[in-house]
C-alpha angles and dihedrals in degrees: 000000000000112000089005091154091051094048096044090051094050088049095059090042090055089045088054091053091049093051093046092049091051091049089049089050092049095044092047091060090053090049095048089048090053091045094050098038097044104020092238123164115250088253094055091047091050090049100046095040091046091054091047087049092051094047095043090049092055096085092054090044096049095038097094097038124025095015097038093112096058117094105191095181097036128255115043098335122139134202088267090059089052091050089047089049095047091049105039099034099038117013100045100044093040094046089049089050093050090048092051092048092045093052096044104034125088084221090064130030094322134229095269096050090045091055092043092055093040090053095046114122128005130321140051114359122226107264115249091216091064095072096088090044095047093042102044114006101042094050087052092052091049090052091049090050089050094049091043090052091056093040091053092045097052107020105025 
């Protein structure tokens, strides 16, 4: 390909810009959360969350060098395997379950407020028939996924 090195270099430069803009967008949500919830200035939110980001990134950074001999889940597991387990087997299903319960329970947001928000604006409306499914069936599916994740990890 003519100019392949140039086009390949540009591809990775543009991918770097895309990744950086995504990180900035995600970090901006975290900063706004801290500023809204605790009334912090942007400067304080950036400093506190920057320190937290640095500290929480250390296991991933050290996982293949200083901590490479530590096998937290036994066998040949690494710290990245532990982080993957914590996120995929715990945080994601339990977060989904809490979200479902919050949206459908009268102790949370409530079904009527959830449907009102979901139906705001133009477009397809949230189906009325889905209440039973979202309130009872979907939480059971999430609990099943959570249990099967542990079953597969420790018995499979």
